[in-house]
Each structure stands twice: as C-alpha cells, then as structure tokens.
N, C-alpha and C positions, 0 to 999 in steps of 0.2 A: 083544561088544566092551566093554560097560560093566564086566562082570564081571572081564575082564581087567585094564581100567584100575585097577579098585578093588584087585584083587590084586597089581599092580605097586605102587601106593601103598602098599599094606601092608607089602610086602617092603621097599621102600625106607626106610619109616618105622621098622620092626624093625630094619633094619640100622644105620639112623642111631643108633638107641637103643643097641645094641651098641657102637657106635663111641664115643659119648659116655660110656658106662660105663666102657669100657676106658681112655679118655683121663682121666676123673676119678680112677680107682683108680691109675693111674700119677702122676696129680698129687699124690695122697695120699701116696705113698711118697717123691716129691721134697719135698715140704714136711716131711715127718717127718725126712728126711735134713738139709734145711736147718736145722730147729729144733733137731735134737738132735746132728747129726754134721757141724757146719759146715766143719770142716778137710776132712773127706772130701768134702763137696759142692764146695769149691774144688778138690780134686785131681782131681774128676771133670770138671772145666772149667767149674763153674756153670752146668749145663744148667738149663732151664725146662721146664715142662710145657705142655699145651695151654691151660689157663687159669690155673695158678700160675706167675707169673714174678716172683719176688723181684727186688728192685732188684740190678742188677750181673750178672744172668744172662745168659748167651749162647747166641744163636740157632743159631750153628754148632754148638756142642756139643750143643745140644738135639736138633739133626738128627742128629748122630752117635750120641748115647745112644738114639734112637728106633730106628735101623738095627741096635743092639746086640740081641743074645739076651738076654732077662731071665730065663731057666731057672735059671742060676747064682745062687745067693745072695750079695751082695755082701759082702765082707770086714767091712764096718763093722757088718752086722747078724748077724753069727754069735752073739753072746752076747745079742742083745736079741730078745726074745719079740715084742714089738708090731711091731718091725721084720720079723720073720719072718712074722707073721701078715699084715700088709700085702703084703709081697712075695708070698705065696702067692696072694692075691687078684688082683695084677698077673698071675702066670702063668695063672692060671685064666682071667681075662678076654682074655688075648692068645691064649690057645688057642681060645676061644669066637670071637674075632673072626677068627682065622685060617680056622677052619672055616665060619663063616658067609660069609665072603669066597668061599669055594670053592663054597658052596650057593646063595647069594643071587645073586650077580652071573651066573651062567650061566642061573639061572631067570627073572631080570628079561630078559636077552638073548632067551631063547627066547620069553616072552610079548610082547615088544616086536615081534619079526619074524615070529612065527608065531602070536600070541595069536588 
C-alpha cells in the first residue's frame, strides 16, 4: 500500500512539473510577443499566460488562446529566429503535456483503485 501511495505521489508531482514547464514556456512566448510585437498581441486579444499577465491583458482571450492549437507558427514570428525558437519549445512542451496526460492520469487511476 505504501509503495503505491509513493508511486502515485511521484506520478502526480512529475505531471505537475510537466504542466508547470509547459505553462512557463507559453508565458515566455507571450512575454516575447508583448515586448517585441505589441500590435500583434493587441490584435490577438491581449491574452495572458499562466503566470505572465501584463496590465490590460484579457482572461477571456487567454482561455481562447489556450484552446488554440499552437503547432502553426504565428505570422508575427516568421522572420524572428528567437520567436521561432521559443515557439518550437512551446510546441515541444505541449506535446509532452498531451502525451503525459494520456499516460499519467490512467496510471494514477489504476493505482488508486487497484493499487
């Protein structure tokens, strides 16, 4: 019983770490857009991130942006290598988050009910 509790705790903490990292990388892209492409940030509805919320940002557009697929490079980032690099990290961590959700949550469920 104790081993399964420790395993559940380890899975939950590692999943939380993946969620946190994915959120921080997304915040980094939003911050970069806000600082370097302000007009584009305004056109996108002034979204904010998990922790990065500049003055005047919109929660509604932040939720809308979080539901949007981030596989496509935004138009404002086409000619900016730094933005492309950050965007690639966002895509990578969103994939890690998606796949870890598919793996971790069923494992925790199984351990809780059949541990």
